[in-house]
N, C-alpha and C positions, 0 to 999 in steps of 0.2 A: 076360848076360841075367838071371842070378840076382840080380846087384846092382841092375839096373833094376827088377825086380819088388819087391825090398825097399824101394826108394825110393818106388815108386808106392803100395805098401801103407801106408807111413808117412804119405804125403801125404793119403791117403783117411781114415785114422784121425784124423789131426790136424784135418782139415776137420770131421768129424762130432763131434769131442770138445768143441767149443766151443758154448755155448748161442747161440740166435739172438736175442741182445740185445746192447746195447753194441756196435753194429756200424756201420762205415763202408762204403759202396759207392762206388767211384771209377773214374775213367779217367785215363790219362796219355798224353802224346805227346811226341816229341822226335826225337833222332837216335841211331843205333846205329853202333858203330865196332869195329874189329878190331885185335888185336895178335897176331903170330905170326911165322912164318918169312919172310914177305914184309915185314911192317912190325914191326920189333923194338922201336921206342921212340918213334915219332912219335905224340903225343896228338892226338885228334880227326881222325885221318886218314880220308879217304874216307867222309864221313857219308852215311847212308841213313835214310829215314824209319822211325821206330819208334813203336809204340803198344801199349797194353795196358789191362787192366781188373783190378781187385783187390777183394777182400773183406777187411776188417780187423776183427778182434775186439779191442776195447779193454778190457783188464783194469782199468786205472786210468789217471790222467793221465800216468804215467811209462812204462807198459809196454803193448805191443800185439803181436799176431801177425797177419801179413799173408799172404794167399794170393793169388797173382797169375798171370795169363797174359800173356806178352809176345811180341809179334811184332817180330823184330829182324834184318832182312836186313843182310848185310855184304858188302864187296867189297874187292878190292885188286889191284895190278899191280906187278910188278917195275919196269916202265918209269917208274913214278912216283919212282924213287930213282936217285941219280946214280952209285952205285958200279958199277964195271966188271963185277963178277960178276953182279949182278942185271940189268944191261942185256943181258948175254950170255944169261942163263937165260931171261928174257922170260916168266915164268909170270904168269898172272892167274886170277881166280876171281870168282864171285858165288854166295853161299850164303844161302838163306833159312832162318831159325831161328825156331822157336816153342818157348817154354819154359814150364813150370809150376813155381812155386817156393813154398815156405813159409819165411817169414822172421820172426824175432823182432826187434821194434823197441824201442829204448831212447831216450826223450826226455831231453835233458839238463836241462830244466826242466819243471815240470808244464804239460801242454798241455791247457787247458780254456778255454771261452768266458768272456769278461767283457764286460758291456755298457758298462763304463767306459773300456776301452782295447783296442787291438789286441794280441792275445797271439800269441806265436810260440815255437818251440823248434827248435834243431838236434837231429838224431837220428842214430843209428847203426843199421844193420840187418845181419843175417846169418842164414844158414840152409842149406837143402838144396833140390835140385830136379832136374828132368829136362829135357833139351833134345832136340828132334827137328830134324835138319838135312837140307836138300835142296840138294845141289850138282849142278846139271845133270842132274836126274833120278835121282841116286844118293842114297838115304836112309840116314841113320845116326842113332843116338841114344845118349845116355850120361848118367850122373850128373854134375851140376855143383854147384859151391859158389857161391851168390850172396852178395854182401855190398856194402854201400854207405853213403853219407852223404847227408844232405839237410837241408832246413829246412821245417817246417810252419808255416802261418799261418792263424789263424782269421779268416774273412771275414764271417761272420754266425753266428747261433745254430746253424744247421744246416750251413752250407757252410764248408769249409776248402780251402786250396790248399797246394801243396808244390812244391819244387824238388828234384830227385833226381839222383844220380850213382851208378849201380849197376854193379858188375862181375860177370862170370861166369867163374869158373875152371873150365875143362874138363879132361878127362883123356884127350884124344885129339888127333891131328894132322889131323883131317878137315874143319876149317873151310876151310882153303886147299888141302888135299891135297898140300902140299909137305913132303917128308920132311926131318927134321933130319939134318945130316951129323955123323958121329961126331966128338966133340970132348971132350977131358978138361976143358977150360975150361968148357964148357956142357953138362955131363952130368946136371944135376939135373932131377928131374921137374917142378920149377917152370918151368924154361925150355922143356922139351920138349913142352909142350902149348899149344894155342892159347887165347887169351882173347877175349872180346868185352865191351863195356860199353854202357850206355844213359845218355844225358844228356837230361833232359826236365823238363816241368812237369805237374802234375796237379791235379784237383779231386775232392773227396770229399763225400758227403752223409751226415749222421749219421742213424741210425735207432734209436729205442727206448732212448735213455738220457738222459732228462731229469734224472735224479738226479745225473748227472755234470756237467751244465752249470752253470757258475758263476753264482750269483745276481747281480743288478745291484749289490747293495751290497758285494760282495766285491771285493777288489783285491789 
């Protein structure tokens, strides 16, 4: 509980620390997926609809800080896998997740509008956040580490799009509520906690930073 309060205070201070200029407001949608004790390695397993909204403070064409809320339900079943142990265990789950995150974004090239050509940039992101989970009426919450990759594209002077793939590292086994079995081979904290991730596309609208928009004669 103390750790959760620290994270929430950090998110609130971070939100209020940035001026209300050089701002993007946006929405994104896609699919959410889970990895944990039921699904240990299959990518894009059991997709569920995911969506969210974000506020991005743009420090300059290379660096930004994004605050986001994400709705990301996940699900899984042992019966989707062919090994004998999981077929015998027969566990399944559906968990609704909502998270709040603050992430630093680094653009590999300067991301700014040009009237002469379409501009784009791959980017990396990483930060801190809190997730609230509801599994069959049982609520839990914890600190998470969000990080991801993506590509941003300028569509017009004010509008930009993006493709994103963001992971959430949790520090609990409560997404699927399946306990890990003791094992020297898989005893690390990295293995012993559940993950979820979001794959999607988004749109953002620029507010109040004409000075950072590239003039028509620049290239």
